[in-house]
C-alpha positions in Angstrom: 0.0 0.0 0.0 1.2 3.5 -0.8 2.1 5.7 2.2 -0.3 8.5 1.2 -3.3 6.2 1.1 -5.0 6.5 4.5 -8.2 4.8 5.6 -11.1 6.8 6.9 -11.3 4.7 10.1 -9.1 1.7 10.2 -11.3 0.0 12.8 -14.6 0.2 11.0 -15.0 -1.0 7.4 -17.0 1.3 5.1 -18.1 -1.5 2.8 -18.9 -5.2 2.8 -17.7 -7.4 -0.1 -19.9 -10.3 -1.3 -19.8 -12.9 -4.0 -22.9 -14.3 -5.6 -23.6 -18.0 -5.7 -26.1 -19.0 -8.3 -28.0 -22.2 -7.5 -29.8 -22.6 -10.8 -31.1 -20.7 -13.8 -34.2 -19.2 -12.2 -33.1 -19.3 -8.5 -32.1 -16.1 -6.7 -28.4 -15.8 -6.1 -27.1 -16.3 -2.6 -25.0 -13.4 -1.3 -22.1 -14.7 0.6 -19.9 -12.4 2.6 -16.3 -12.5 1.2 -14.7 -9.7 3.2 -14.7 -6.0 4.0 -13.3 -2.8 2.6 -12.2 0.7 3.8 -12.6 3.8 1.6 -9.4 5.9 1.1 -9.7 9.4 2.6 -8.9 10.8 -0.9 -12.0 9.1 -2.2 -10.0 7.5 -5.0 -10.1 3.9 -3.9 -10.6 1.2 -1.4 -8.5 -1.3 0.7 -10.1 -4.7 0.6 -9.6 -7.6 3.1 -11.0 -10.8 1.7 -11.2 -14.2 3.4 -11.3 -17.0 0.8 -11.0 -20.6 1.9 -9.2 -19.6 5.1 -6.7 -17.4 3.3 -6.6 -13.6 4.0 -6.1 -11.6 0.8 -5.4 -7.8 0.9 -6.1 -5.8 -2.2 -6.0 -2.1 -3.1 -8.5 -0.7 -5.7 -7.8 2.7 -7.3 -9.7 4.8 -9.8 -8.2 4.7 -13.3 -6.3 7.8 -14.3 -7.3 9.4 -17.6 
């Protein structure tokens, strides 16, 4: 993570991350919590903390620059 990217509140996530599990063509998708995210104070991205099959994965998402 870049040093100038600060989280709004490192203790409380601002977003929840889900993946959708489809159980059939017509069935409603099941929303399964995959992790949490914190919005950067500059409003240009998020830090994600995902838990997949017992593995913690940290990701940073940033807006594309023109």
